[in-house]
C-alpha positions, -999 to +999 in steps of 0.1 A: -147+047+004-141+049-037-103+048-050-083+078-050-071+069-082-100+060-103-084+068-133-054+044-129-049+008-139-057-015-103-022-028-102-008-029-068+024-018-062+051-034-038+077-004-020+111-018-011+131+002+013+165-003+037+154+029+057+125+027+082+121+066+084+116+068+047+090+039+056+075+059+084+073+091+061+048+075+031+029+058+057+023+094+072+014+107+039-012+074+033-027+082+062-029+118+059-066+135+049-051+156+021-014+140+005-012+169-008-005+191+020+026+171+032+034+163-008+023+195-030+032+180-061+013+156-054-019+185-059-005+191-094-014+158-104-053+164-104-055+198-093-088+204-071-087+165-061-079+156-024-054+124-023-058+104+009-067+088+038-052+058+032-062+030+058-034+008+071-042-031+063-072-025+037-058+001+015-021-007+023+002-033+039+034-031+058+062-056+066+088-044+093+111-058+118+083-054+144+063-074+123+065-110+132+069-143+114+030-153+112+020-117+106+041-115+079+029-145+063-008-138+068+002-102+054+014-121+023-011-143+017-039-119+019-019-093-007-020-127-027-048-139-026-065-103-033-048-097-065-056-136-081-090-134-076-108-117-108-135-119-081-119-092-055-109-070-086-147-059-088-144-047-051-111-027-052-115-001-025-116-031+000-081-041-014-048-034-009-030-013-034+003-010-018+027-035+000+053-011+018+087-039+027+117-034+047+143-051+030+159-057+063+128-075+076+112-087+049+128-096+016+138-132+018+113-158+013+082-137+003+067-146-029+047-115-042+026-133-070+004-110-069+021-074-075 
């Protein structure tokens, strides 16, 4: 699946939030087939273009209180490894472009040099 942001640079983003409801909303938008259906302002960014249908653990990653310590480490390593390899940058559609992190669950001890 090609990136829905073909004209944007391949810079990953990290979103920290204190509110799990906000994280859940962001995830709902990301997983919807057309983000503009949920957030109409998105449709104005590229009129006529559908944005959406990202897949968790492929297009974006998430750490919250329900994520085990070992899974947290794996997710951080995956994010950092993909961003650190120039060979991987040629295959952007298989890389996580966004990392959602609950401040309560993941702020301490996480090294995201990939961001």
